[in-house]
C-alpha positions in Angstrom: 0.6 -21.6 27.9 -3.5 -21.8 27.3 -4.3 -19.1 24.5 -8.0 -18.3 24.0 -9.0 -21.5 25.6 -7.8 -24.1 23.6 -4.6 -25.9 23.5 -3.1 -23.8 21.2 0.0 -22.1 22.6 0.8 -18.1 21.5 3.8 -19.5 19.3 1.3 -21.2 17.1 -1.6 -18.7 16.8 1.6 -16.1 15.7 2.8 -18.3 13.2 -0.7 -18.8 12.2 -1.3 -15.0 11.9 2.2 -14.4 10.5 1.5 -16.8 7.3 -2.4 -16.0 6.5 -0.8 -12.1 6.6 2.0 -13.2 4.0 -0.2 -15.6 2.0 -2.8 -12.7 1.8 -0.2 -10.5 -0.1 0.2 -13.3 -2.8 -3.6 -13.8 -2.9 -4.5 -10.3 -3.7 -2.1 -8.8 -6.2 -2.6 -12.2 -8.3 -6.4 -11.4 -7.6 -5.7 -7.8 -8.8 -4.1 -9.1 -11.9 -6.6 -11.4 -12.9 -9.6 -8.8 -12.3 -7.5 -5.8 -14.1 -7.6 -8.1 -17.2 -11.3 -9.6 -16.8 -12.7 -5.7 -15.9 -10.5 -3.2 -16.2 -9.1 -0.8 -13.7 -11.5 0.3 -10.7 -9.4 2.5 -7.9 -10.8 0.0 -5.3 -8.2 -1.9 -6.5 -5.9 0.2 -4.8 -7.2 -1.3 -1.2 -6.1 -4.9 -2.6 -2.5 -3.1 -3.6 -1.6 -1.1 -0.8 -3.6 -3.1 2.6 -1.4 -6.2 1.9 1.9 -5.4 2.7 0.7 -3.5 5.4 -0.8 -6.7 7.0 2.6 -8.7 6.4 4.3 -6.0 8.1 2.1 -6.1 11.1 2.4 -10.2 11.0 5.8 -10.2 10.8 6.5 -7.5 13.3 3.6 -9.3 15.7 5.3 -12.3 15.7 8.9 -11.0 16.0 7.9 -9.2 19.3 5.2 -11.5 20.4 2.3 -9.4 20.3 -0.9 -11.2 19.9 -2.9 -8.0 19.1 -0.9 -7.0 16.2 -0.8 -10.4 14.9 -4.6 -10.7 15.4 -5.2 -7.3 13.9 -3.1 -8.8 10.8 -5.4 -11.9 10.4 -8.3 -9.6 10.6 -7.0 -7.3 7.9 -5.7 -10.2 5.7 -9.4 -12.1 6.1 -11.5 -8.0 5.1 -9.6 -7.4 2.4 -10.7 -9.3 -0.5 -14.1 -8.8 0.4 -13.8 -5.1 1.1 -12.5 -4.5 -2.5 -15.3 -6.5 -4.0 -17.8 -4.4 -2.5 -16.0 -1.7 -2.9 -15.7 -2.4 -6.8 -19.3 -3.0 -6.5 -20.1 0.3 -5.3 -17.6 2.0 -7.7 -19.0 0.1 -10.8 -23.2 1.1 -10.0 
């Protein structure tokens, strides 16, 4: 089955979104620990603490139930979490 016009199957797409979703939890939580040590606590770090488990839930459920939209939303949220946190932290500190 062709998916998004390429040679990728739906299962490969769901697996990549799953890995990206689970990996974002570790990356975001490590970034929060590092940034708290360096800069101190900002309320914008709550985005980086709360959003990754939601992303992981969407990725796991999207893969299990074969929902490409749910997996794609998890991938987008995983990619947007850290930049959103940094933008909110810079707005909060100024």
